[in-house]
Biotite code that builds the C-alpha atoms (Angstrom):
import biotite.structure as struc

atoms = struc.array([
    struc.Atom([-163.309, -109.618, 63.261], chain_id="A", res_id=1, res_name="UNK", atom_name="CA", element="C"),
    struc.Atom([-159.699, -108.606, 62.635], chain_id="A", res_id=2, res_name="UNK", atom_name="CA", element="C"),
    struc.Atom([-160.574, -107.638, 59.041], chain_id="A", res_id=3, res_name="UNK", atom_name="CA", element="C"),
    struc.Atom([-163.455, -105.442, 60.225], chain_id="A", res_id=4, res_name="UNK", atom_name="CA", element="C"),
    struc.Atom([-161.230, -103.674, 62.743], chain_id="A", res_id=5, res_name="UNK", atom_name="CA", element="C"),
    struc.Atom([-158.542, -103.071, 60.150], chain_id="A", res_id=6, res_name="UNK", atom_name="CA", element="C"),
    struc.Atom([-161.103, -101.661, 57.715], chain_id="A", res_id=7, res_name="UNK", atom_name="CA", element="C"),
    struc.Atom([-162.477, -99.346, 60.373], chain_id="A", res_id=8, res_name="UNK", atom_name="CA", element="C"),
    struc.Atom([-159.008, -98.043, 61.133], chain_id="A", res_id=9, res_name="UNK", atom_name="CA", element="C"),
    struc.Atom([-158.337, -97.353, 57.436], chain_id="A", res_id=10, res_name="UNK", atom_name="CA", element="C"),
    struc.Atom([-161.627, -95.513, 57.006], chain_id="A", res_id=11, res_name="UNK", atom_name="CA", element="C"),
    struc.Atom([-161.045, -93.446, 60.111], chain_id="A", res_id=12, res_name="UNK", atom_name="CA", element="C"),
    struc.Atom([-157.563, -92.569, 58.921], chain_id="A", res_id=13, res_name="UNK", atom_name="CA", element="C"),
    struc.Atom([-158.851, -91.496, 55.512], chain_id="A", res_id=14, res_name="UNK", atom_name="CA", element="C"),
    struc.Atom([-161.509, -89.300, 57.095], chain_id="A", res_id=15, res_name="UNK", atom_name="CA", element="C"),
    struc.Atom([-158.922, -87.720, 59.359], chain_id="A", res_id=16, res_name="UNK", atom_name="CA", element="C"),
    struc.Atom([-156.674, -86.927, 56.399], chain_id="A", res_id=17, res_name="UNK", atom_name="CA", element="C"),
    struc.Atom([-159.602, -85.468, 54.477], chain_id="A", res_id=18, res_name="UNK", atom_name="CA", element="C"),
    struc.Atom([-160.432, -83.270, 57.430], chain_id="A", res_id=19, res_name="UNK", atom_name="CA", element="C"),
    struc.Atom([-156.858, -82.047, 57.657], chain_id="A", res_id=20, res_name="UNK", atom_name="CA", element="C"),
    struc.Atom([-156.726, -81.215, 53.963], chain_id="A", res_id=21, res_name="UNK", atom_name="CA", element="C"),
    struc.Atom([-159.800, -79.009, 54.200], chain_id="A", res_id=22, res_name="UNK", atom_name="CA", element="C"),
    struc.Atom([-157.778, -76.158, 55.650], chain_id="A", res_id=23, res_name="UNK", atom_name="CA", element="C"),
    struc.Atom([-159.861, -75.696, 58.800], chain_id="A", res_id=24, res_name="UNK", atom_name="CA", element="C"),
    struc.Atom([-163.066, -76.910, 60.374], chain_id="A", res_id=25, res_name="UNK", atom_name="CA", element="C"),
    struc.Atom([-164.997, -73.679, 59.767], chain_id="A", res_id=26, res_name="UNK", atom_name="CA", element="C"),
    struc.Atom([-164.376, -73.595, 55.996], chain_id="A", res_id=27, res_name="UNK", atom_name="CA", element="C"),
    struc.Atom([-167.144, -74.940, 53.789], chain_id="A", res_id=28, res_name="UNK", atom_name="CA", element="C"),
    struc.Atom([-165.687, -74.166, 50.312], chain_id="A", res_id=29, res_name="UNK", atom_name="CA", element="C"),
    struc.Atom([-163.998, -76.756, 48.121], chain_id="A", res_id=30, res_name="UNK", atom_name="CA", element="C"),
    struc.Atom([-160.353, -77.574, 48.721], chain_id="A", res_id=31, res_name="UNK", atom_name="CA", element="C"),
    struc.Atom([-157.742, -76.219, 46.314], chain_id="A", res_id=32, res_name="UNK", atom_name="CA", element="C"),
    struc.Atom([-157.142, -79.061, 43.858], chain_id="A", res_id=33, res_name="UNK", atom_name="CA", element="C"),
    struc.Atom([-155.031, -77.118, 41.360], chain_id="A", res_id=34, res_name="UNK", atom_name="CA", element="C"),
    struc.Atom([-151.690, -78.521, 40.207], chain_id="A", res_id=35, res_name="UNK", atom_name="CA", element="C"),
    struc.Atom([-148.710, -76.219, 39.904], chain_id="A", res_id=36, res_name="UNK", atom_name="CA", element="C"),
    struc.Atom([-145.637, -77.142, 37.896], chain_id="A", res_id=37, res_name="UNK", atom_name="CA", element="C"),
    struc.Atom([-142.402, -75.152, 37.999], chain_id="A", res_id=38, res_name="UNK", atom_name="CA", element="C"),
    struc.Atom([-140.195, -75.032, 34.914], chain_id="A", res_id=39, res_name="UNK", atom_name="CA", element="C"),
    struc.Atom([-136.803, -73.541, 34.251], chain_id="A", res_id=40, res_name="UNK", atom_name="CA", element="C"),
    struc.Atom([-136.906, -69.913, 33.193], chain_id="A", res_id=41, res_name="UNK", atom_name="CA", element="C"),
    struc.Atom([-135.771, -69.963, 29.536], chain_id="A", res_id=42, res_name="UNK", atom_name="CA", element="C"),
    struc.Atom([-132.686, -67.868, 28.913], chain_id="A", res_id=43, res_name="UNK", atom_name="CA", element="C"),
    struc.Atom([-132.784, -68.264, 25.128], chain_id="A", res_id=44, res_name="UNK", atom_name="CA", element="C"),
    struc.Atom([-135.907, -67.323, 23.172], chain_id="A", res_id=45, res_name="UNK", atom_name="CA", element="C"),
    struc.Atom([-134.410, -67.087, 19.678], chain_id="A", res_id=46, res_name="UNK", atom_name="CA", element="C"),
    struc.Atom([-135.699, -70.085, 17.667], chain_id="A", res_id=47, res_name="UNK", atom_name="CA", element="C"),
    struc.Atom([-132.186, -71.118, 16.640], chain_id="A", res_id=48, res_name="UNK", atom_name="CA", element="C"),
    struc.Atom([-131.105, -71.203, 20.279], chain_id="A", res_id=49, res_name="UNK", atom_name="CA", element="C"),
    struc.Atom([-134.144, -72.180, 22.328], chain_id="A", res_id=50, res_name="UNK", atom_name="CA", element="C"),
    struc.Atom([-134.192, -75.534, 24.079], chain_id="A", res_id=51, res_name="UNK", atom_name="CA", element="C"),
    struc.Atom([-137.095, -75.136, 26.516], chain_id="A", res_id=52, res_name="UNK", atom_name="CA", element="C"),
    struc.Atom([-138.971, -72.161, 24.996], chain_id="A", res_id=53, res_name="UNK", atom_name="CA", element="C"),
    struc.Atom([-140.820, -74.149, 22.314], chain_id="A", res_id=54, res_name="UNK", atom_name="CA", element="C"),
    struc.Atom([-144.289, -72.984, 23.385], chain_id="A", res_id=55, res_name="UNK", atom_name="CA", element="C"),
    struc.Atom([-143.102, -69.381, 23.337], chain_id="A", res_id=56, res_name="UNK", atom_name="CA", element="C"),
    struc.Atom([-141.626, -69.864, 19.883], chain_id="A", res_id=57, res_name="UNK", atom_name="CA", element="C"),
    struc.Atom([-144.893, -71.285, 18.579], chain_id="A", res_id=58, res_name="UNK", atom_name="CA", element="C"),
    struc.Atom([-146.793, -68.304, 19.955], chain_id="A", res_id=59, res_name="UNK", atom_name="CA", element="C"),
    struc.Atom([-144.498, -65.728, 18.339], chain_id="A", res_id=60, res_name="UNK", atom_name="CA", element="C"),
    struc.Atom([-143.212, -67.329, 15.117], chain_id="A", res_id=61, res_name="UNK", atom_name="CA", element="C"),
    struc.Atom([-144.875, -69.339, 12.370], chain_id="A", res_id=62, res_name="UNK", atom_name="CA", element="C"),
    struc.Atom([-143.229, -72.271, 10.584], chain_id="A", res_id=63, res_name="UNK", atom_name="CA", element="C"),
    struc.Atom([-143.126, -72.769, 6.851], chain_id="A", res_id=64, res_name="UNK", atom_name="CA", element="C"),
    struc.Atom([-145.421, -75.750, 7.314], chain_id="A", res_id=65, res_name="UNK", atom_name="CA", element="C"),
    struc.Atom([-147.261, -77.448, 10.169], chain_id="A", res_id=66, res_name="UNK", atom_name="CA", element="C"),
    struc.Atom([-147.370, -81.203, 10.829], chain_id="A", res_id=67, res_name="UNK", atom_name="CA", element="C"),
    struc.Atom([-150.803, -81.976, 12.211], chain_id="A", res_id=68, res_name="UNK", atom_name="CA", element="C"),
    struc.Atom([-151.633, -84.743, 14.668], chain_id="A", res_id=69, res_name="UNK", atom_name="CA", element="C"),
    struc.Atom([-153.095, -86.964, 11.938], chain_id="A", res_id=70, res_name="UNK", atom_name="CA", element="C"),
    struc.Atom([-149.817, -86.834, 9.998], chain_id="A", res_id=71, res_name="UNK", atom_name="CA", element="C"),
    struc.Atom([-150.960, -84.440, 7.300], chain_id="A", res_id=72, res_name="UNK", atom_name="CA", element="C"),
    struc.Atom([-148.761, -81.535, 6.288], chain_id="A", res_id=73, res_name="UNK", atom_name="CA", element="C"),
    struc.Atom([-150.283, -78.067, 6.048], chain_id="A", res_id=74, res_name="UNK", atom_name="CA", element="C"),
    struc.Atom([-148.440, -75.113, 4.549], chain_id="A", res_id=75, res_name="UNK", atom_name="CA", element="C"),
    struc.Atom([-148.399, -72.028, 6.774], chain_id="A", res_id=76, res_name="UNK", atom_name="CA", element="C"),
    struc.Atom([-145.957, -69.369, 5.615], chain_id="A", res_id=77, res_name="UNK", atom_name="CA", element="C"),
    struc.Atom([-144.976, -71.428, 2.610], chain_id="A", res_id=78, res_name="UNK", atom_name="CA", element="C"),
    struc.Atom([-147.136, -71.294, -0.484], chain_id="A", res_id=79, res_name="UNK", atom_name="CA", element="C"),
    struc.Atom([-145.368, -74.401, -1.730], chain_id="A", res_id=80, res_name="UNK", atom_name="CA", element="C"),
    struc.Atom([-142.363, -76.633, -1.015], chain_id="A", res_id=81, res_name="UNK", atom_name="CA", element="C"),
    struc.Atom([-141.507, -78.590, -4.150], chain_id="A", res_id=82, res_name="UNK", atom_name="CA", element="C"),
    struc.Atom([-138.731, -80.643, -5.744], chain_id="A", res_id=83, res_name="UNK", atom_name="CA", element="C"),
    struc.Atom([-138.254, -82.788, -8.841], chain_id="A", res_id=84, res_name="UNK", atom_name="CA", element="C"),
    struc.Atom([-135.404, -84.835, -7.417], chain_id="A", res_id=85, res_name="UNK", atom_name="CA", element="C"),
    struc.Atom([-135.848, -84.534, -3.598], chain_id="A", res_id=86, res_name="UNK", atom_name="CA", element="C"),
    struc.Atom([-132.427, -82.899, -3.411], chain_id="A", res_id=87, res_name="UNK", atom_name="CA", element="C"),
    struc.Atom([-132.985, -79.357, -4.672], chain_id="A", res_id=88, res_name="UNK", atom_name="CA", element="C"),
    struc.Atom([-136.105, -77.858, -3.143], chain_id="A", res_id=89, res_name="UNK", atom_name="CA", element="C"),
    struc.Atom([-137.900, -74.682, -4.174], chain_id="A", res_id=90, res_name="UNK", atom_name="CA", element="C"),
    struc.Atom([-139.727, -72.843, -1.400], chain_id="A", res_id=91, res_name="UNK", atom_name="CA", element="C"),
    struc.Atom([-142.241, -70.197, -2.376], chain_id="A", res_id=92, res_name="UNK", atom_name="CA", element="C"),
    struc.Atom([-143.546, -67.960, 0.407], chain_id="A", res_id=93, res_name="UNK", atom_name="CA", element="C"),
    struc.Atom([-147.026, -66.553, 0.807], chain_id="A", res_id=94, res_name="UNK", atom_name="CA", element="C"),
    struc.Atom([-147.204, -62.842, 0.113], chain_id="A", res_id=95, res_name="UNK", atom_name="CA", element="C"),
    struc.Atom([-148.301, -60.381, 2.803], chain_id="A", res_id=96, res_name="UNK", atom_name="CA", element="C"),
    struc.Atom([-146.340, -61.629, 5.792], chain_id="A", res_id=97, res_name="UNK", atom_name="CA", element="C"),
    struc.Atom([-144.399, -59.163, 7.931], chain_id="A", res_id=98, res_name="UNK", atom_name="CA", element="C"),
    struc.Atom([-142.319, -59.299, 11.074], chain_id="A", res_id=99, res_name="UNK", atom_name="CA", element="C"),
    struc.Atom([-143.710, -57.587, 14.138], chain_id="A", res_id=100, res_name="UNK", atom_name="CA", element="C"),
    struc.Atom([-141.436, -54.613, 13.442], chain_id="A", res_id=101, res_name="UNK", atom_name="CA", element="C"),
    struc.Atom([-143.282, -54.057, 10.172], chain_id="A", res_id=102, res_name="UNK", atom_name="CA", element="C"),
    struc.Atom([-140.567, -55.256, 7.797], chain_id="A", res_id=103, res_name="UNK", atom_name="CA", element="C"),
    struc.Atom([-141.601, -57.815, 5.170], chain_id="A", res_id=104, res_name="UNK", atom_name="CA", element="C"),
    struc.Atom([-140.754, -61.498, 5.479], chain_id="A", res_id=105, res_name="UNK", atom_name="CA", element="C"),
    struc.Atom([-138.862, -62.392, 2.314], chain_id="A", res_id=106, res_name="UNK", atom_name="CA", element="C"),
    struc.Atom([-136.810, -65.208, 0.860], chain_id="A", res_id=107, res_name="UNK", atom_name="CA", element="C"),
    struc.Atom([-133.721, -63.246, 1.892], chain_id="A", res_id=108, res_name="UNK", atom_name="CA", element="C"),
    struc.Atom([-135.011, -63.227, 5.482], chain_id="A", res_id=109, res_name="UNK", atom_name="CA", element="C"),
    struc.Atom([-135.001, -67.017, 5.508], chain_id="A", res_id=110, res_name="UNK", atom_name="CA", element="C"),
    struc.Atom([-131.624, -67.397, 3.810], chain_id="A", res_id=111, res_name="UNK", atom_name="CA", element="C"),
    struc.Atom([-129.941, -64.868, 6.102], chain_id="A", res_id=112, res_name="UNK", atom_name="CA", element="C"),
    struc.Atom([-131.507, -66.418, 9.209], chain_id="A", res_id=113, res_name="UNK", atom_name="CA", element="C"),
    struc.Atom([-130.522, -69.960, 8.292], chain_id="A", res_id=114, res_name="UNK", atom_name="CA", element="C"),
    struc.Atom([-126.964, -68.868, 7.552], chain_id="A", res_id=115, res_name="UNK", atom_name="CA", element="C"),
    struc.Atom([-126.737, -67.068, 10.893], chain_id="A", res_id=116, res_name="UNK", atom_name="CA", element="C"),
    struc.Atom([-127.999, -70.117, 12.782], chain_id="A", res_id=117, res_name="UNK", atom_name="CA", element="C"),
    struc.Atom([-125.647, -72.454, 10.903], chain_id="A", res_id=118, res_name="UNK", atom_name="CA", element="C"),
    struc.Atom([-122.572, -70.226, 11.315], chain_id="A", res_id=119, res_name="UNK", atom_name="CA", element="C"),
    struc.Atom([-120.337, -72.093, 13.743], chain_id="A", res_id=120, res_name="UNK", atom_name="CA", element="C"),
    struc.Atom([-118.881, -69.138, 15.704], chain_id="A", res_id=121, res_name="UNK", atom_name="CA", element="C"),
    struc.Atom([-122.425, -68.067, 16.645], chain_id="A", res_id=122, res_name="UNK", atom_name="CA", element="C"),
    struc.Atom([-122.742, -71.355, 18.565], chain_id="A", res_id=123, res_name="UNK", atom_name="CA", element="C"),
    struc.Atom([-126.501, -71.618, 18.155], chain_id="A", res_id=124, res_name="UNK", atom_name="CA", element="C"),
    struc.Atom([-127.827, -74.663, 20.000], chain_id="A", res_id=125, res_name="UNK", atom_name="CA", element="C"),
    struc.Atom([-130.121, -75.767, 17.145], chain_id="A", res_id=126, res_name="UNK", atom_name="CA", element="C"),
    struc.Atom([-127.571, -75.282, 14.386], chain_id="A", res_id=127, res_name="UNK", atom_name="CA", element="C"),
    struc.Atom([-127.432, -79.011, 13.656], chain_id="A", res_id=128, res_name="UNK", atom_name="CA", element="C"),
    struc.Atom([-130.984, -78.969, 12.330], chain_id="A", res_id=129, res_name="UNK", atom_name="CA", element="C"),
    struc.Atom([-129.548, -77.326, 9.191], chain_id="A", res_id=130, res_name="UNK", atom_name="CA", element="C"),
    struc.Atom([-126.732, -79.852, 8.687], chain_id="A", res_id=131, res_name="UNK", atom_name="CA", element="C"),
    struc.Atom([-128.309, -81.439, 5.599], chain_id="A", res_id=132, res_name="UNK", atom_name="CA", element="C"),
    struc.Atom([-127.909, -78.234, 3.549], chain_id="A", res_id=133, res_name="UNK", atom_name="CA", element="C"),
    struc.Atom([-124.947, -77.999, 1.156], chain_id="A", res_id=134, res_name="UNK", atom_name="CA", element="C"),
    struc.Atom([-122.340, -75.681, 2.629], chain_id="A", res_id=135, res_name="UNK", atom_name="CA", element="C"),
    struc.Atom([-123.134, -76.336, 6.279], chain_id="A", res_id=136, res_name="UNK", atom_name="CA", element="C"),
    struc.Atom([-119.751, -77.947, 6.819], chain_id="A", res_id=137, res_name="UNK", atom_name="CA", element="C"),
    struc.Atom([-118.054, -74.837, 5.400], chain_id="A", res_id=138, res_name="UNK", atom_name="CA", element="C"),
    struc.Atom([-119.606, -72.836, 8.227], chain_id="A", res_id=139, res_name="UNK", atom_name="CA", element="C"),
    struc.Atom([-118.532, -75.480, 10.741], chain_id="A", res_id=140, res_name="UNK", atom_name="CA", element="C"),
    struc.Atom([-114.989, -76.600, 9.860], chain_id="A", res_id=141, res_name="UNK", atom_name="CA", element="C"),
    struc.Atom([-113.310, -79.203, 12.024], chain_id="A", res_id=142, res_name="UNK", atom_name="CA", element="C"),
    struc.Atom([-110.537, -76.731, 12.749], chain_id="A", res_id=143, res_name="UNK", atom_name="CA", element="C"),
    struc.Atom([-110.118, -72.989, 12.507], chain_id="A", res_id=144, res_name="UNK", atom_name="CA", element="C"),
    struc.Atom([-112.582, -70.273, 11.607], chain_id="A", res_id=145, res_name="UNK", atom_name="CA", element="C"),
    struc.Atom([-115.008, -70.501, 8.659], chain_id="A", res_id=146, res_name="UNK", atom_name="CA", element="C"),
    struc.Atom([-113.866, -68.703, 5.539], chain_id="A", res_id=147, res_name="UNK", atom_name="CA", element="C"),
    struc.Atom([-117.456, -67.920, 4.553], chain_id="A", res_id=148, res_name="UNK", atom_name="CA", element="C"),
    struc.Atom([-120.647, -66.867, 6.317], chain_id="A", res_id=149, res_name="UNK", atom_name="CA", element="C"),
    struc.Atom([-123.132, -68.343, 3.844], chain_id="A", res_id=150, res_name="UNK", atom_name="CA", element="C"),
    struc.Atom([-124.135, -71.861, 2.841], chain_id="A", res_id=151, res_name="UNK", atom_name="CA", element="C"),
    struc.Atom([-123.710, -72.430, -0.884], chain_id="A", res_id=152, res_name="UNK", atom_name="CA", element="C"),
    struc.Atom([-126.852, -74.567, -0.947], chain_id="A", res_id=153, res_name="UNK", atom_name="CA", element="C"),
    struc.Atom([-129.140, -71.569, -0.381], chain_id="A", res_id=154, res_name="UNK", atom_name="CA", element="C"),
    struc.Atom([-130.076, -69.331, -3.296], chain_id="A", res_id=155, res_name="UNK", atom_name="CA", element="C"),
    struc.Atom([-132.541, -66.434, -3.376], chain_id="A", res_id=156, res_name="UNK", atom_name="CA", element="C"),
    struc.Atom([-134.568, -66.499, -6.610], chain_id="A", res_id=157, res_name="UNK", atom_name="CA", element="C"),
    struc.Atom([-136.834, -63.524, -5.944], chain_id="A", res_id=158, res_name="UNK", atom_name="CA", element="C"),
    struc.Atom([-138.504, -61.775, -3.006], chain_id="A", res_id=159, res_name="UNK", atom_name="CA", element="C"),
    struc.Atom([-140.745, -64.755, -2.241], chain_id="A", res_id=160, res_name="UNK", atom_name="CA", element="C"),
    struc.Atom([-138.747, -67.696, -3.622], chain_id="A", res_id=161, res_name="UNK", atom_name="CA", element="C"),
    struc.Atom([-135.524, -69.452, -2.648], chain_id="A", res_id=162, res_name="UNK", atom_name="CA", element="C"),
    struc.Atom([-133.968, -72.826, -3.329], chain_id="A", res_id=163, res_name="UNK", atom_name="CA", element="C"),
    struc.Atom([-132.369, -75.270, -0.909], chain_id="A", res_id=164, res_name="UNK", atom_name="CA", element="C"),
    struc.Atom([-129.827, -77.833, -2.111], chain_id="A", res_id=165, res_name="UNK", atom_name="CA", element="C"),
    struc.Atom([-129.337, -80.800, 0.204], chain_id="A", res_id=166, res_name="UNK", atom_name="CA", element="C"),
    struc.Atom([-126.215, -82.955, 0.443], chain_id="A", res_id=167, res_name="UNK", atom_name="CA", element="C"),
    struc.Atom([-128.303, -85.959, -0.598], chain_id="A", res_id=168, res_name="UNK", atom_name="CA", element="C"),
    struc.Atom([-131.896, -86.572, -1.691], chain_id="A", res_id=169, res_name="UNK", atom_name="CA", element="C"),
    struc.Atom([-134.416, -86.395, 1.132], chain_id="A", res_id=170, res_name="UNK", atom_name="CA", element="C"),
    struc.Atom([-138.092, -86.793, 0.303], chain_id="A", res_id=171, res_name="UNK", atom_name="CA", element="C"),
    struc.Atom([-139.007, -85.829, 3.863], chain_id="A", res_id=172, res_name="UNK", atom_name="CA", element="C"),
    struc.Atom([-137.388, -82.389, 3.766], chain_id="A", res_id=173, res_name="UNK", atom_name="CA", element="C"),
    struc.Atom([-140.816, -80.657, 4.025], chain_id="A", res_id=174, res_name="UNK", atom_name="CA", element="C"),
    struc.Atom([-141.204, -82.311, 7.427], chain_id="A", res_id=175, res_name="UNK", atom_name="CA", element="C"),
    struc.Atom([-137.952, -80.721, 8.588], chain_id="A", res_id=176, res_name="UNK", atom_name="CA", element="C"),
    struc.Atom([-139.301, -77.206, 8.061], chain_id="A", res_id=177, res_name="UNK", atom_name="CA", element="C"),
    struc.Atom([-142.376, -77.757, 10.227], chain_id="A", res_id=178, res_name="UNK", atom_name="CA", element="C"),
    struc.Atom([-142.887, -76.520, 13.778], chain_id="A", res_id=179, res_name="UNK", atom_name="CA", element="C"),
    struc.Atom([-140.618, -79.078, 15.475], chain_id="A", res_id=180, res_name="UNK", atom_name="CA", element="C"),
    struc.Atom([-137.328, -77.710, 14.119], chain_id="A", res_id=181, res_name="UNK", atom_name="CA", element="C"),
    struc.Atom([-137.272, -74.087, 15.203], chain_id="A", res_id=182, res_name="UNK", atom_name="CA", element="C"),
    struc.Atom([-133.883, -73.386, 13.614], chain_id="A", res_id=183, res_name="UNK", atom_name="CA", element="C"),
    struc.Atom([-135.792, -72.979, 10.344], chain_id="A", res_id=184, res_name="UNK", atom_name="CA", element="C"),
    struc.Atom([-137.854, -70.033, 11.649], chain_id="A", res_id=185, res_name="UNK", atom_name="CA", element="C"),
    struc.Atom([-136.952, -66.629, 10.120], chain_id="A", res_id=186, res_name="UNK", atom_name="CA", element="C"),
    struc.Atom([-135.648, -63.522, 11.855], chain_id="A", res_id=187, res_name="UNK", atom_name="CA", element="C"),
    struc.Atom([-135.832, -59.878, 10.731], chain_id="A", res_id=188, res_name="UNK", atom_name="CA", element="C"),
    struc.Atom([-132.730, -58.125, 9.473], chain_id="A", res_id=189, res_name="UNK", atom_name="CA", element="C"),
    struc.Atom([-132.488, -56.113, 12.700], chain_id="A", res_id=190, res_name="UNK", atom_name="CA", element="C"),
    struc.Atom([-131.886, -59.320, 14.665], chain_id="A", res_id=191, res_name="UNK", atom_name="CA", element="C"),
    struc.Atom([-128.751, -60.270, 12.766], chain_id="A", res_id=192, res_name="UNK", atom_name="CA", element="C"),
    struc.Atom([-126.652, -57.387, 14.066], chain_id="A", res_id=193, res_name="UNK", atom_name="CA", element="C"),
    struc.Atom([-127.437, -57.873, 17.759], chain_id="A", res_id=194, res_name="UNK", atom_name="CA", element="C"),
    struc.Atom([-128.670, -61.284, 18.856], chain_id="A", res_id=195, res_name="UNK", atom_name="CA", element="C"),
    struc.Atom([-128.564, -60.374, 22.560], chain_id="A", res_id=196, res_name="UNK", atom_name="CA", element="C"),
    struc.Atom([-130.937, -57.468, 21.989], chain_id="A", res_id=197, res_name="UNK", atom_name="CA", element="C"),
    struc.Atom([-133.166, -59.633, 19.803], chain_id="A", res_id=198, res_name="UNK", atom_name="CA", element="C"),
    struc.Atom([-133.273, -62.348, 22.437], chain_id="A", res_id=199, res_name="UNK", atom_name="CA", element="C"),
    struc.Atom([-134.495, -59.758, 24.957], chain_id="A", res_id=200, res_name="UNK", atom_name="CA", element="C"),
    struc.Atom([-137.127, -58.387, 22.559], chain_id="A", res_id=201, res_name="UNK", atom_name="CA", element="C"),
    struc.Atom([-137.811, -61.043, 19.899], chain_id="A", res_id=202, res_name="UNK", atom_name="CA", element="C"),
    struc.Atom([-140.072, -60.292, 16.944], chain_id="A", res_id=203, res_name="UNK", atom_name="CA", element="C"),
    struc.Atom([-141.910, -63.017, 15.097], chain_id="A", res_id=204, res_name="UNK", atom_name="CA", element="C"),
    struc.Atom([-144.158, -62.894, 12.049], chain_id="A", res_id=205, res_name="UNK", atom_name="CA", element="C"),
    struc.Atom([-147.766, -62.168, 11.236], chain_id="A", res_id=206, res_name="UNK", atom_name="CA", element="C"),
    struc.Atom([-149.976, -61.925, 8.185], chain_id="A", res_id=207, res_name="UNK", atom_name="CA", element="C"),
    struc.Atom([-152.828, -59.521, 7.579], chain_id="A", res_id=208, res_name="UNK", atom_name="CA", element="C"),
    struc.Atom([-155.847, -60.204, 5.406], chain_id="A", res_id=209, res_name="UNK", atom_name="CA", element="C"),
    struc.Atom([-157.353, -57.740, 2.956], chain_id="A", res_id=210, res_name="UNK", atom_name="CA", element="C"),
    struc.Atom([-159.735, -56.410, 5.600], chain_id="A", res_id=211, res_name="UNK", atom_name="CA", element="C"),
    struc.Atom([-156.838, -55.631, 7.937], chain_id="A", res_id=212, res_name="UNK", atom_name="CA", element="C"),
    struc.Atom([-157.487, -58.341, 10.499], chain_id="A", res_id=213, res_name="UNK", atom_name="CA", element="C"),
    struc.Atom([-154.915, -60.910, 11.502], chain_id="A", res_id=214, res_name="UNK", atom_name="CA", element="C"),
    struc.Atom([-155.474, -64.138, 9.609], chain_id="A", res_id=215, res_name="UNK", atom_name="CA", element="C"),
    struc.Atom([-153.141, -66.337, 11.634], chain_id="A", res_id=216, res_name="UNK", atom_name="CA", element="C"),
    struc.Atom([-155.366, -68.514, 13.802], chain_id="A", res_id=217, res_name="UNK", atom_name="CA", element="C"),
    struc.Atom([-154.757, -71.657, 15.737], chain_id="A", res_id=218, res_name="UNK", atom_name="CA", element="C"),
    struc.Atom([-156.740, -74.651, 14.555], chain_id="A", res_id=219, res_name="UNK", atom_name="CA", element="C"),
    struc.Atom([-157.140, -77.781, 16.682], chain_id="A", res_id=220, res_name="UNK", atom_name="CA", element="C"),
    struc.Atom([-153.666, -79.011, 15.797], chain_id="A", res_id=221, res_name="UNK", atom_name="CA", element="C"),
    struc.Atom([-152.340, -76.455, 13.367], chain_id="A", res_id=222, res_name="UNK", atom_name="CA", element="C"),
    struc.Atom([-152.860, -73.126, 11.677], chain_id="A", res_id=223, res_name="UNK", atom_name="CA", element="C"),
    struc.Atom([-155.560, -71.784, 9.408], chain_id="A", res_id=224, res_name="UNK", atom_name="CA", element="C"),
    struc.Atom([-154.150, -69.242, 7.021], chain_id="A", res_id=225, res_name="UNK", atom_name="CA", element="C"),
])
C-alpha cells in the first residue's frame, strides 16, 4: 500500500510540473523546447589571433587542406603539398583564388601572413602554430626586439609556389596546414598595415569557376573545389 501511495504522489507531482511548464491553462500549442546557449562574444576574428571564433574563421577563410572525419586529407586552396625529405616542403596553390577585396591570393600572401603572425611584437595568440618553421626563433628572441621580420625558412618561388623549411623532418606537416591551425590562413596585403581595421572588417578568400559561380562548397565534412 505504501508503494502505491508513493507512486501516486510521484505521478501527481509530474503532472503538476507538466501543467506549470505549459505556460497557462488556456494554451493548446506545444511548449517551447528550444535550447539556447550563450557564448563569449569574440573580440579577435583574425585567424592568427582567434581563440573562440573558429566557426567564423571556417566560414570566411579556406585552409590549404582539409582533414575529413575519416582521416583523409583533401587539398582545398593547395594544388599540392609535397616533399622529398619531409623537411623542405613545396606548396603549390590553385590558380583563380582571390580575397574578398578582389586581390589575388598568391604565394607571397601566405609568406607575408605567416611572417606577420610569427613576428613576436605582434603578439598573435596562435603564433606558436608556426614554431616548426626555420627562422621562427629569430622573430621571437628570448630577449630584446627581433632584428628581422621574416622567417628564413619561407621562400617564394613564383606567384603560386613557395617552399617551407622546417627545423626538423616532419612527415605530418600537411596536417598542420589544415583547418585546425588557423594561423596558417592567408591575409590580403591590406591587412598587414592595419590589423585593428582588418579585425573589424576581415576579408577571407574565394574561388570562381569558369562560369563565374562560386565553386567553394561545403561537403559533409570538408570542401569540394
